VOGU-3710 file (C-alpha; in Angstrom, 3 decimals, decimal comma):
1> mtgsrivalg> -18,154/-12,501/-14,021  -16,306/-14,840/-11,651  -13,791/-12,283/-10,451  -10,475/-10,683/-11,273  -6,770/-11,239/-10,774  -3,542/-9,277/-10,539  -1,503/-9,872/-13,689  1,482/-7,596/-13,051  3,098/-5,367/-10,445  5,498/-2,432/-10,508
11> hyqppavvtn> 7,072/-0,068/-8,014  9,131/3,099/-7,828  11,088/4,941/-5,135  12,813/8,300/-5,565  16,609/8,036/-5,616  17,336/10,281/-2,614  17,940/8,204/0,525  17,841/9,558/4,077  19,493/7,351/6,680  18,975/7,329/10,427
21> ddlaavldtd> 22,379/8,949/10,834  21,280/11,765/8,506  18,297/12,428/10,761  20,402/12,152/13,899  22,458/15,078/12,639  19,419/17,395/12,855  17,125/15,722/15,395  17,424/14,511/18,979  17,581/10,860/17,935  19,980/8,153/16,840
31> dewirsrvgi> 20,039/4,963/14,797  19,484/2,685/17,798  16,470/4,705/19,036  14,795/4,584/15,628  15,489/0,913/14,958  14,347/-0,198/18,399  10,991/1,570/18,050  10,007/1,226/14,401  12,686/-0,937/12,755  13,542/1,591/10,049
41> rrrhiardes> 17,146/2,208/8,984  16,625/4,308/5,842  13,895/5,847/3,716  13,468/7,407/0,241  12,456/11,052/-0,084  11,304/12,803/-3,267  13,297/16,000/-3,773  12,126/17,266/-7,156  9,481/14,682/-8,035  5,748/15,162/-7,604
51> lvdlateaaq> 3,174/12,637/-6,426  2,072/12,196/-10,045  5,686/11,510/-11,046  5,966/8,742/-8,446  2,620/7,186/-9,374  3,360/7,319/-13,102  6,749/5,622/-12,746  5,267/2,698/-10,806  2,300/2,437/-13,162  4,544/2,388/-16,242
61> kalaasglap> 6,492/-0,544/-14,824  3,338/-2,502/-13,978  1,851/-1,804/-17,401  5,065/-2,870/-19,153  5,202/-6,077/-17,109  1,599/-6,883/-18,044  2,280/-6,666/-21,772  -0,869/-4,584/-22,208  -1,167/-1,381/-24,180  -2,487/1,767/-22,469
71> aeidlvvvat> -5,615/1,595/-24,648  -6,521/-1,742/-23,026  -6,916/-0,150/-19,568  -10,418/1,183/-18,851  -10,161/1,996/-15,139  -7,465/3,868/-13,196  -7,650/4,061/-9,403  -5,078/5,868/-7,259  -4,937/5,435/-3,484  -3,289/8,448/-1,851
81> ctalerspnt> -3,666/10,890/1,020  -1,019/13,360/-0,165  -2,440/14,787/-3,393  -1,891/18,545/-3,489  -4,187/19,144/-6,446  -7,915/18,763/-5,930  -8,556/18,816/-9,667  -7,646/17,068/-11,862  -7,352/14,099/-9,559  -4,173/12,039/-9,499
91> acavaarlgi> -5,741/9,174/-11,457  -6,630/11,463/-14,367  -3,155/13,014/-14,329  -1,485/9,595/-14,417  -3,810/8,394/-17,188  -2,883/11,434/-19,263  0,833/10,802/-18,751  0,462/7,162/-19,808  -1,764/7,860/-22,788  -4,747/5,954/-21,409
101> stpaaydint> -7,749/7,417/-23,204  -11,283/7,653/-21,750  -10,762/5,555/-18,593  -12,920/5,766/-15,529  -10,505/7,484/-13,138  -10,736/8,337/-9,483  -8,664/8,768/-6,331  -9,437/7,058/-3,049  -8,248/8,167/0,390  -8,336/5,795/3,311
111> vcsgfsyala> -4,724/6,692/4,124  -2,596/3,619/4,897  -5,270/1,081/3,950  -5,834/2,845/0,625  -4,338/0,258/-1,715  -6,445/-2,589/-0,331  -9,558/-0,392/-0,636  -8,605/0,592/-4,189  -7,915/-3,015/-5,169  -11,301/-4,049/-3,786
121> tadhairaga> -13,189/-1,342/-5,676  -11,418/-2,293/-8,919  -12,289/-5,953/-8,317  -15,912/-4,998/-7,649  -16,077/-2,912/-10,839  -14,745/-5,823/-12,886  -17,116/-8,306/-11,238  -20,019/-5,977/-12,029  -18,968/-5,654/-15,652  -18,213/-1,941/-15,347
131> agralvigae> -14,530/-2,453/-16,232  -12,386/-5,085/-17,890  -8,841/-4,096/-16,985  -7,762/-1,746/-14,214  -4,593/-0,006/-13,155  -4,535/0,248/-9,347  -1,878/2,489/-7,804  -0,817/3,337/-4,266  1,325/6,467/-4,229  2,395/8,870/-1,503
141> kmsdtldwtd> 4,659/11,840/-1,034  4,531/11,787/2,754  7,476/14,171/2,982  5,068/16,983/2,024  3,273/16,454/5,342  6,274/16,144/7,660  7,436/18,476/10,389  11,151/17,731/10,136  11,672/18,936/13,734  9,291/16,270/15,126
151> rstavifadg> 11,235/13,075/15,716  8,060/11,087/16,387  7,012/11,405/12,723  10,046/12,596/10,742  11,850/9,287/11,294  8,896/7,174/10,138  7,379/8,412/6,901  8,718/8,357/3,357  7,809/8,533/-0,341  7,155/5,937/-3,043
161> agaavveaqp> 4,609/4,196/-5,220  3,462/0,739/-6,229  0,982/-0,397/-8,866  -0,942/-3,443/-10,018  -2,647/-4,292/-13,296  -5,899/-6,161/-12,654  -8,045/-7,939/-15,224  -11,132/-10,116/-15,381  -10,796/-13,846/-14,877  -12,264/-16,172/-17,509
171> egaepgigpv> -15,631/-17,712/-16,665  -15,196/-20,650/-14,318  -11,664/-19,720/-13,249  -10,854/-19,315/-9,575  -10,813/-15,603/-8,592  -7,328/-14,237/-8,056  -8,553/-11,564/-5,626  -10,514/-12,782/-2,640  -13,421/-11,021/-0,930  -12,370/-7,903/0,918
181> lwgsepekgd> -12,764/-7,501/4,664  -12,948/-3,792/5,357  -14,105/-1,390/8,029  -12,950/1,342/10,369  -13,120/2,628/13,926  -14,044/6,281/13,279  -14,391/7,122/16,955  -10,603/6,710/17,158  -9,956/8,765/14,038  -7,813/11,303/15,886
191> avtitgwqpv> -5,070/8,683/16,379  -3,523/9,636/13,022  -4,260/13,014/11,441  -3,123/15,135/8,505  -4,893/18,460/8,847  -4,846/22,043/7,600  -4,151/23,822/4,331  -0,446/23,273/4,915  -0,926/19,788/6,311  1,288/18,268/8,965
201> iaqqgqavfr> 0,975/14,654/10,018  0,589/13,759/13,681  -0,081/10,435/15,328  -0,601/8,945/18,760  2,095/6,343/18,366  1,379/4,196/21,407  -2,366/4,169/20,781  -1,859/3,108/17,173  0,641/0,429/18,224  -1,750/-1,053/20,800
211> wattriapla> -4,671/-0,997/18,361  -2,710/-2,592/15,512  -1,140/-5,341/17,615  -4,466/-6,345/19,197  -7,093/-5,745/16,492  -5,463/-6,603/13,170  -4,665/-10,316/13,603  -8,319/-11,316/14,256  -9,425/-9,205/11,286  -6,750/-10,785/9,098
221> rqaceragie> -8,087/-14,207/10,061  -11,532/-13,101/8,921  -10,100/-12,024/5,568  -8,617/-15,508/5,182  -11,950/-17,106/6,119  -13,725/-15,092/3,431  -11,227/-16,417/0,888  -11,682/-19,988/2,121  -8,068/-20,363/3,203  -6,322/-21,029/6,498
231> pselkgfvah> -3,503/-18,663/7,572  -1,186/-21,690/7,595  -1,769/-22,070/3,840  -0,536/-18,574/3,024  2,725/-18,267/1,125  3,090/-14,561/1,798  1,917/-11,769/4,097  2,149/-8,143/3,041  0,861/-5,852/5,761  0,963/-2,086/5,699
241> qanlriidai> 4,591/-1,275/6,407  3,968/0,874/9,461  6,372/-0,512/12,014  8,501/-3,658/12,079  7,351/-4,557/15,581  3,699/-4,352/14,491  4,313/-6,502/11,402  6,134/-9,194/13,371  3,509/-9,173/16,127  0,657/-9,717/13,658
251> agklgltgav> 2,556/-12,443/11,781  3,283/-14,185/15,078  -0,361/-14,147/16,150  -1,377/-15,584/12,780  1,237/-18,340/13,099  2,811/-17,562/9,731  5,957/-19,609/10,260  6,125/-20,854/6,669  5,149/-17,657/4,858  7,293/-14,915/3,374
261> iardvvdsgn> 6,745/-11,807/5,495  7,215/-8,405/3,860  9,536/-6,269/5,986  10,202/-3,513/3,466  9,651/-0,900/6,192  13,306/-1,413/7,187  14,599/0,166/3,984  11,590/2,150/2,784  9,953/3,579/5,890  6,193/4,044/6,116
271> tsaasiplaf> 4,864/5,068/2,700  1,190/4,904/3,690  -1,009/3,759/0,759  2,096/2,925/-1,306  3,572/0,505/1,207  1,656/-2,669/0,315  2,084/-2,597/-3,483  5,676/-1,394/-3,073  6,594/-4,281/-0,776  4,559/-6,837/-2,756
281> sklvergelt> 6,181/-5,836/-6,050  9,661/-6,190/-4,547  8,942/-9,701/-3,240  7,744/-10,786/-6,674  10,666/-9,100/-8,440  13,140/-10,918/-6,191  11,422/-14,257/-6,774  10,489/-14,709/-3,113  6,883/-15,262/-4,199  5,854/-17,124/-7,328
291> tgdpvllfgf> 2,842/-17,267/-9,624  -0,269/-18,583/-7,920  0,999/-18,199/-4,361  -1,772/-17,109/-1,963  -0,768/-13,831/-0,325  -2,623/-11,889/2,355  -2,599/-8,124/1,867  -3,749/-6,084/4,862  -3,756/-2,312/5,212  -4,561/-0,273/8,303
301> ggglayagqv> -3,989/3,233/9,601  -5,476/6,722/9,390  -9,103/6,934/10,475  -8,316/3,522/11,877  -9,679/2,248/8,579  -8,585/-1,221/7,558  -8,946/-3,538/4,583  -7,485/-6,859/3,559  -7,860/-9,603/1,008  -6,124/-12,774/-0,092
311> vrcp> -4,755/-12,534/-3,632  -2,948/-14,905/-5,937  0,543/-13,835/-6,895  0,898/-12,797/-10,566
//
C-alpha cells in the first residue's frame, strides 16, 4: 500500500458562546487582558451535550461529505483527553451512534497533539493493510475540567470536535498524508496536567509558551523534510490552536508568508485534540484551502507530546 489520504472533513461546535465580557463579569479579567495574552475573544461551551454528542456531530458531517456509507468504515479512532467513561470508549460509542458495524475502534490520548497522533495511527493501519477506510476524530469537552474561578485556564479552554475520513490511496498514487514526526518531552510533563477523579486542568503558562515558541518551529521543519517539501511550498498551516501569539511566532519562524494560517483560536478558544481538525475543516469549508494543497498539521501540548505531518487538502 502506498499510503492514505484525507477525503473529507467535518466539524461541530456547541451553540452556547461565552465571550470575554461574559467571563469578565465573574472573574478578575477583561477583554483586553485576555486578547493580549492568548488572542481569544470568544469560545463555545457545551451545556447539555456530552463528549460523544460532539464527536458524533462532527463525524456525521465528515462522513456525509465523503459520500461513504457507515458500513464502508472499518476503523474509528477518537483523540480525546476528556472522556468521562472508561468503557465503552468514545470510539465505540460514536460508531454505535453512526451505525458503523464491527469496526476496529479505540481512543487515543496525547492531549493537544491527539489528532495528529490519531491521524498517523490510522495512516499506519491503512499502509499495513489492517484497515481500508478510517474515521479519525478529535473531540473535547474541556469545560468538564475547568475551575471557573481560575482566570489562567477558564479564559482559554473550550469545547468542540472535528473529524476526517481517511482512505487508502491507489497503488502508485502520491500519499496524501506524509510521514509523521512525533515525540515528547516527558520530563516536562507537569507543565500541563489534568489530574484527579474530578479532574481540573492546570498549566504553567509561561513555561509552555517558551517551549512552544522555541521548540516547535524546528520540529515542524523536520516534518516538512520527511514529506519532501519546503515550508515555503506549503499552502496552509494548521497548528494546535493554543494561543494566537504562539501560532504567529511559529509561522514567522517558518517563513510562511504565502500560506493560509489557521487562527481559529480567536473564536473557538483552545479545544485541545479537537483544535486542528476543527480549524482545518473550517478553512476548507470557507474555500481558503483547495483540493491538493499541501498543509502542515502540527499538534503539541500536554505531556509536551507533539506530532505533525504534511497532508494534501481533500
